[in-house]
N, C-alpha and C positions, 0 to 999 in steps of 0.2 A: 589621515587619509589611507585607504587600503586599495591595493591593486587586486583586481579580480582576474583569475586565470582559469582556463579550461584546458587540461593537459598542459602543454607548454605555450599556449597562445594567450597573450594578454588581451583581455576582453575590454576592460575599462577601469575607471577609478571611482571609488565610493568615498564620499566625504560628507561633512556636516556643515551647514550654513546657518544663517539666522532663522530661517523658516523651517528647518528640519534637514533630513537627509537629502543628498543629491547624488546622482550617478551620471557619468559621462563616458560614452564608448570611446575606446582607443581609435585613433584615426585609421590605423592599418586594419583594424577589425571592421570598421564601417565600410571600407572600400574593397575588402577581400571578397572573392567569389565564394568563399566558404563561410563568410560571416552570416549571422542571423540575429534576430531580436531575442533577448533572453526570455521575454514574454510579450504578448500583444500590448501590455500596459507599459512596457519599456521599449518603445520603438527607437531604432537607430536614427531615424530621420528627425527626431525631436531635439537633437542637440543635447544640452544638459537637461536632465529630467530632475526637477526639484519638487520635494514634498511641500504641501501647504497645510494650513490648519484644517482644511476640509477634506483633502485627499492626500494619502500617504502611500503611493504605489511603490516607491523605492524601499521604504522601511518595511512595509508588509512583505515584500518579496524576499529581502535578505534576512529579516528576522525569522522567517519560516525555516531557514537553514539551521537554526540553532538546535543542538542536540537536546534531548528531553530534559536532562538535568539542568540545563541553562536557559530554559525558555522564559523564565520570569525576568525579563529585561526591565531596567529602569524606564520610567515614563519620559524623563527629559531626553531630548534627542541626542545631545552630546554624550551624556552618560551611557545611553543605550548603545551608541556606536563604540564607545570604549569597551563596553561589555562584550560586544560582538568581536572586537579586535582581540580581547583576551581569550575568547573561546575559539578563535579562528583556527589554531593548530589542531583542534579536535573536530572540526567540521567533517561530516561524513558524506556529503553530497558530491556531485560531479564538479562543483566549483571550488577553487582554492582561493582564500583571501589572505594576503600577506601585506606587511607594511610596504609602503611605496618605496620602490628601488630594490626590493628583495625578490628572490626567486622562491617558488614552492620547494619545500624540503624534499630531498630524496631519501635514500637509505636502502638497506638490504633487508630481505625477509629472513626470519629465523624459523628453524624447525619447531614444530609444536606437536607434542604427543596428545593423544585423545584425552588422557586424564588431565593434562594441563589445560586443555581446551575447556573441559567441564568446569574446572576451578576458576578459570578466567571468566567464564560465563556467569557463574554464581556471584563473583565479586563485582562485575560491571553491570549486570543486567538484573540480578535478583533484587527483590524489594522485601522489606519486612512484611510478614504475614499480616493480613488485615481480615476483619470479620464483617466489613461493610457489605450490605446486601447488593446483589446485582440489580441494576436498574434497567428495566426492559424498555426498549424503544417501541413507539407506536408502529405496529406491523404493517398497517396499510400505507401504500405509497401516497405521499402528499404532493399536491400540485402548487402549494403556496410558496412564497418567498421569505416569509417571516420565520426563519429557522431559529432565531434567538428566543422566540416565545415558547419553545418546546424544551422544558427542563429535564424531562425524564428519559432522555435518550441513553442507549446502552453505551457504556465505556468498556472497551475490551483491553485489559492491561497487557495481555500477551501481544496484541497487535499494536499497542501503543509504542512499542520498541521494535525496531527492525530485527534486533538480535545482535549477536556478537559478530563483528566483521572479521573475517579470516581470509587468507589466501588458500586456494585449493587447486592443485594441478595433478593429474594422473592419480587421483584418489588420495593424495597426501596433503595434510594440512600444514600450514606455516603461519606464524604470527607476523603480520605486515608491520613494517617500520612505522607506518601511519595509516589512517583509515583510507586515504586515497589509493593505497596499493591493494586494498582488499578486493576480492572477486566474488565472495559468497557471504551469506549470513548463516550462522548456526542458531537455530531456535530450539530451546530446550524447555521441557516442563519444569516448573518450580516446585514439584512435589504434589502429592495428593491433597495437601491442605490448602493449595492455591485456590483463588476465587474460581478459576476455570480449569478444573482438573482435566488431564488428557488433552490439553490444547494442541500439543504437537501433532498427535495422530489425527485430531479433528482437522487441523490445517492441511495435513498431507492428503486426507480423504477429499476435502473440498477442492483442493488444487488439481488433483488427478481426475476427479469427477468432472470438473469444469473443462479440462482439456479433452476428455473423452467425448464430450457432447458439443465441442466446437468452439470453446473459448480459447484464446491464446493465453497461456499461463507460463511462468518461468520454470526452468528446470528445477526439480525438487527431488531430493533423495532422502531415504530413511536410513539413519545410522543408529547404532546402539553402543554406548560408551562405558558401562552398560545402560545408562539412562537413554531413553528414546529421544532422538534428536532429528530435526529436519534441517537439511543443508540446501539452501535456496540460492540459486545464482542471482546476482544483483541485476536489476533492470538497467542500472546506469553504469554498467561495465561491459567491456568486450575483452575477450581473451584471444591472444594470438600466440601460436607456437614459434619460439625462437630456434635458431640453428642448434643451440646446445640443449634442446628439449626442455627448456624452461618456458614459463608463460610470460608474455608481455601483457600487462593489465593497463587498459586505457579507459579514461572516463567517457561515458556516453551521455550526452546531455538529456536529462529527463526532468520534467517538472510535474507537480501534482495539479489537480484541478484548482486547488486553492491559489497557486501561483499563476496558472493559466488565466484565471478569471480576475486576478487582482484582489482577492478577498483577504481579509485580515487573518493572521495565523490561528486565531481561535476557531476558525471554521475547519481546522484539521480533523476534529472529531465530531463535528456536527453533520447530520444527515444531509446529503446533497439533494436538492429539489429537481424535479423533472425539467423545469425551465433552465436550471443551471447545466444539466446534462445536455439539453438541446443546444445551449449556447456553446458548450465545448465542441459539439459536433460541427457546428457552423464554422468554428475557427480552424478545423482540420483541412488539410490539403484536398482530401476526398471526403466531403461531408456525407455523401450517400452511404459509402461503406462504413464510415465511422458511426453513423446513425444506426445502421443495422447491427453493428457489433455492440454498441452501447445498449440497444434494446435487449439483445441477448444477455448481456451482463446483468441488467436490472431484473429481468425475469428470473435468471438463474439465482440471484441473491434472494429473491422472494420465495422461490421454490424450495430452497434448502433452509429457509429460515435464517438467512445471514444477518439481517438487520444491522449491518455495519457498513452500508454503502455510503460512506462519507466522502467529502471532497478530498480528504487526505489519503484515501485508498484508491483513487483513480488517477492514473499517470499517463503522461504523453511524452513522446520523443519530439524534440525540435532540432532541426538542422537547416541547412541551406535550401532544402527542398520543401520546407514547411513543417506543419504540425501533424503528427500521426499518433494514433492511439497506441499505447504501450501494452505489454502483457499485464494481465490482471493478477496481482498479488493480493495477499491478505484475505483470501476467500476463507470463510469460516461459518460454521453452523452455531449460532448463539441460542436458537430456540430450544434446543435439547437441554440446555442448562436450566432455563426457566421451568421447563416441564419436569425435569428429573431431579435437579439438585435444589432448586429454590422456587418451588411452586407458588409460594406466597407473593413472590415478586411480580408475577404475571396475573393481573386481575382477571376475573371471569369476563368482564366487559371487553378487555383487550383480547383475550383468547377468542371470544366470539367474533370480533372484527377480523382476526386473523383467519379463522375458519370460514369467514364469509368471502374471502378472496376467491374469485372464480375466474373463468376465462375472460369474461367481459371486463372485469377489473384490470386484468393484465393487458388486455388489448387497448384499454384506455391509455396506457403508457405510450403505445405507438402513436395514438392520435395526438398526444401532447408533444411527442418528439417530431411529428411530421413524417412519420414512417408509413409507407404504403400499407393500407389495411389488409389487403389480400396476402401480401408477403409476410406481414406480421402474424397473421393467423396460421399460415403454413409453418412459420418458424416456431410459433408457440406450441402447435400440435406436435411438432418434431421433438421439441425439448421435453414436453410432458411424457411422450411415449418412450423416450430414451432414459428418463430420469431413474426409474427404479431398476431396470436391468443393468445399467451402467454402474449405479451405486452398488449393486450386489457384486458385480465384477471387481470394482475397486476395493470394496471392503474385504472380499475374499483374498485378493492379492496382498493387501496390507496385513491381514491376519497371518497369512503364510510367511510374510517377511518378518513378522514379530516372533514367529516360532511357537513352540509348544511349552515354553517355560512357564511354571506356575506364576512367576512374577509378572508375566504379560497377560494373564487371564483377564484382569480388569480392563486393560486396554482393548482386548479383543471383544469383551462384552460391551464396551462403550461403542465400538464400531457397529455392533449389531443394533444398539439403541439408535444411533444416528440413521442407520439404514431404515429401520422401522419408521422413523419420523418422516423421511422423504418418500418412502414407499406409500405411506398413508396419504401424504399430500398428493402424490401422483394419482392414486386411486380416486381420491375425492374430486380431482380435476378431470377425470375421464381417462387416465392413463393406465398402464399395466402395473401390477405389483410383482415383486420378486423376492425370494427368500435368500438369505445369506447361507 
């Protein structure tokens, strides 16, 4: 049996019975004014929530917490829970799982040099180089629910890992005693031979562009170690200044759309359908504003050629006041790779369908979401008109941040390629073009 904690609060107990995993909320959490359901599929009013042969909401929810290296859990329920218990000290989410009767581990953070940070990143995140081709997702928005029948979806290895968890305060890095004390992720390119070269600068560009045209995105900073790195504030952490000018890091409860909807963990990298997005909006405390924000997110992903709008990249805050949409992380332009580095992976037929996306196709998203048509049209025209000018501004800003070193010339050229891609998309959809 495992106790489940959020910060210092005991949430409940996770166990395994004859029919599968079971979860029971702690009585104090059930009656607390600050208590809330971990997900709509795990309601506090249900008493003990037990998995069955047909439905496994408990196992699906908690197995999703497993880090990437430990996601292949045994099929047998008892063995799978033992696997989760062994991995529990390394869990990176807002929840802490400890053996019953124990408390979550504490500890002090240690100073971390930039060079050490790069070495740790390479050891914990880097993967052996592969030559497998990039598989490109169907670019047109789908309205069906049979996501398992689509085998050729894009898998982004850079985005599959959140990055190296670190603590950062006043611009200085430190190595946290455990992942629960980290405040930021450091994301670093794995070299030009990686499947997705210049992924870091791509991620920075998309995140800053999204913020500039109205999406809520996390804080992101560009650092050079001298390798180019992105430092991203975690969605599931809050930072508070203590009297000794150190930071107090606290967990903030965040779930992905996979957990919110009670989907199995394999949906982490599967594209989310419009119906699932609409269901997420309906679960929010303010469905109208959530619908508007989600429409903006979906259109933005299509405009930049993101193609990684999966249930695992969409996140929500949950607290006593209900469910709210979290900032959009993992924004990324994948289309430029298919067009520039691996043209054979994008069939002419798929490219033709992507080129066929027009304003009517994008407005169809609003219809499926139940978003007001007139408001959706105004928002769409605003996004299209701002896309190229803001992309030019962001690309120029990042180019200046990279400096004029010859070693950065390839990254600066890559920024220009991304900008040309979205500028052409904006022009085709009736917007402006802009030069970097």
